[in-house]
C-alpha positions in Angstrom: -19.9 26.3 -8.3 -22.9 24.1 -7.5 -24.3 21.6 -9.9 -27.5 23.7 -10.2 -25.6 26.9 -11.3 -27.3 28.6 -14.2 -25.5 29.5 -17.4 -25.7 33.2 -16.3 -24.1 32.3 -13.0 -21.2 30.5 -14.8 -20.9 33.4 -17.3 -20.6 35.9 -14.4 -18.1 33.8 -12.6 -16.0 33.4 -15.7 -16.1 37.2 -16.4 -14.9 37.9 -12.8 -12.2 35.2 -13.2 -11.0 36.8 -16.5 -10.9 40.3 -14.9 -9.0 39.0 -11.9 -6.4 37.2 -14.1 -6.0 40.3 -16.3 -5.3 42.4 -13.2 -2.8 39.8 -12.0 -1.0 40.0 -15.4 -1.0 43.8 -15.2 0.6 43.5 -11.7 3.3 41.3 -13.2 4.0 43.9 -15.9 4.0 46.7 -13.3 6.5 44.7 -11.1 8.9 44.7 -14.1 8.7 48.5 -14.5 5.8 48.6 -16.9 7.6 47.7 -20.1 5.9 49.1 -23.2 3.8 46.8 -25.4 6.5 47.1 -28.1 9.1 45.9 -25.6 6.9 43.0 -24.6 6.3 42.0 -28.2 10.1 42.0 -28.7 10.7 40.0 -25.5 8.0 37.5 -26.7 10.0 37.0 -29.9 7.1 38.6 -31.9 4.9 35.6 -31.2 2.1 37.9 -30.1 1.1 41.4 -31.2 0.5 44.6 -29.2 -3.2 44.1 -29.9 -3.2 40.6 -28.4 -1.3 41.9 -25.3 -3.9 44.7 -24.9 -6.8 42.3 -25.4 -5.6 40.0 -22.7 -4.7 42.7 -20.2 -8.2 44.1 -20.7 -9.9 40.8 -19.9 -9.5 38.7 -23.0 -9.0 34.9 -22.8 -5.3 34.1 -22.6 -3.9 30.8 -23.9 -1.2 29.1 -21.7 1.3 29.8 -24.4 0.5 33.6 -24.2 0.5 33.6 -20.4 3.8 31.8 -20.2 5.6 34.0 -22.8 4.1 37.2 -21.3 5.3 36.2 -17.8 8.8 35.4 -19.2 8.8 38.8 -21.0 7.9 40.4 -17.6 10.9 38.5 -16.1 8.8 36.4 -13.7 11.0 33.6 -12.4 10.4 30.1 -13.8 9.5 28.7 -10.3 6.8 31.4 -9.8 5.4 30.6 -13.3 5.2 26.9 -12.5 4.1 27.1 -8.9 1.8 30.1 -8.9 0.8 31.1 -12.4 0.1 27.7 -13.9 -2.5 26.8 -11.2 -4.0 30.3 -11.6 -4.4 29.8 -15.3 -5.8 26.3 -14.8 -8.3 27.7 -12.3 -9.3 30.4 -14.9 -9.8 27.9 -17.6 -11.9 25.7 -15.2 -14.1 28.8 -14.6 -14.4 29.4 -18.4 -15.1 25.8 -19.3 -16.7 24.0 -16.4 -17.2 20.3 -16.9 -20.7 19.4 -17.8 -21.1 16.3 -15.7 -24.7 15.7 -16.9 -23.5 15.4 -20.5 -20.0 13.8 -20.4 -18.2 13.5 -23.8 -18.9 10.4 -25.7 -15.8 8.1 -25.6 -16.4 7.2 -29.3 -16.7 10.8 -30.4 -14.1 11.4 -33.0 -14.8 15.1 -33.7 -11.7 16.4 -32.0 -11.0 19.5 -30.1 -9.3 22.9 -30.6 -5.8 23.2 -29.2 -5.6 26.2 -26.9 -2.0 26.7 -27.7 -2.1 27.0 -31.5 -5.7 26.9 -32.4 -5.4 23.7 -34.6 -8.3 21.3 -34.7 -6.8 18.2 -33.1 -8.0 14.6 -33.6 -4.9 12.9 -32.2 -3.8 14.6 -29.0 -0.7 12.6 -28.4 0.6 13.2 -31.9 -0.2 16.9 -31.6 1.5 17.1 -28.2 4.6 15.5 -29.8 4.6 18.2 -32.5 4.5 21.0 -29.8 7.2 19.1 -27.8 9.5 19.1 -30.8 8.7 22.7 -31.7 8.9 24.1 -28.2 11.7 22.0 -26.5 14.3 24.7 -26.6 12.1 27.8 -26.1 10.1 26.5 -23.1 12.2 24.0 -21.4 10.5 24.6 -18.0 7.0 24.2 -19.6 6.3 20.7 -20.7 4.3 20.7 -24.0 2.2 17.8 -22.8 1.1 19.9 -19.8 0.4 22.9 -22.0 -1.9 20.8 -24.2 -4.1 19.3 -21.5 -6.9 21.8 -22.0 -8.9 22.0 -25.2 -11.8 24.4 -25.7 -14.2 21.5 -26.0 -16.0 22.7 -29.1 -17.5 19.9 -31.1 -18.6 20.1 -34.7 
């Protein structure tokens, strides 16, 4: 996207990216024999509801935690998740939150950012990443918590 792209252009590109990602997730589900939402909820250890699954498969914004757990529930191999899906998700989030190079964040800004994994307002990213690392070590051994926390939604306030 060019530096002169308008907010409408960015919004349209983000909408297209969300729909494409949702279709890709639907394909992953289809490749696993289209398990019911209830089956997926069970395979995702009840971390996400049927409503959340429906929202994301219909174009809602998925966190990496949701995406990872959904793909595992659809029995996508770890290597495919790491090599194919993580870059897809990163590309999606780049489209949803393009960097504003004209107004870079202030290095002294202590307002924090929202964690895209759990929704907490985070002031100390390394401490918060350590929390997720401890919490998720066993359940997501192939997905490093520090990698999962590299994107925050950028809201300030």
